[in-house]
N, C-alpha and C positions, 0 to 999 in steps of 0.2 A: 740787416735791420734788427734793432733791439726790440725786445718784448718786455712788457711790464709784468711782474709776478707779485701777487699780493698773498701773503699767508698770515694766518692768525696763530699766535703762540700764547701759551699760558704766561702770565706775568712773570712767574719765577724763571722760566726759560729765557724770556726776553732780557731779564736783568742779568742773567749769566752771560748771555751773548754780548750785552752792552759792556759788562766788566771786562770780558776777554778782548773785545775789540779795542777798548781803551788802552789796555795793557800792550796790545800790538800796535798802538798808535794808528789805527785804521777806523774808517767809518763802519758802522754796522753793515751797511750795504756791501762795502768792499770785502769785509770779513766773510759775509754770507756767500758772496760770489766765489771767493777763493775756496771756501769750504765745499761748495757744490762742485767746482772744478776738480778739486782733490778727490772727491767721492766718485766722480765720473771716471777719472783716470784709473782708479783702483778697479773699476768694474769693466771697462772697455778693453777688449782683447788687444794685445800688442799688434802693431803693424807687421806684415809679413817680413819685411826687410829686417826689422829688429829681431824677430824670432830666428831668422836664418843666421844672423850675425851671432846671436847667443849660442846657437848650436855649433856653428863653425869655431867659436872660441874654445869649445871643449874638444873639437876634433884634433887639436894639436897634441893632446895627451894620448899616450899609447897605453894600451891595456893588454891583458892576456887575450890571445886569439887561438883558435883551433877548435877541435872537436870538443863538444860540451862534456862528453864522458871522460875524455882525457883530462880536461881541466878540473872536473870534480874529483877525479882520482888524485891529482896533484894537491888539491886543497886538503883532502882527507889525509894524504901522506904527510903534509905539513903540520897537521893537527895531531898526528900520531894515531890516527884512527884505523889505519890499514894494517 
């Protein structure tokens, strides 16, 4: 079910939105709805499946493994610090 939302804007902001929506060839209402959806998307955490998929995409890369002290010594050796 849809809900109606009424907001009051300063005239200057309304005119800016009106101009932008015309450039995008959209109604003001559609432009506002899309802007709200975009803002929500930025703030809502990703779904678990998407997070897992992103983590697994990095699992294919191999990196150094082993004892941390050994790794640090190798790094220092490569820098010429030992």
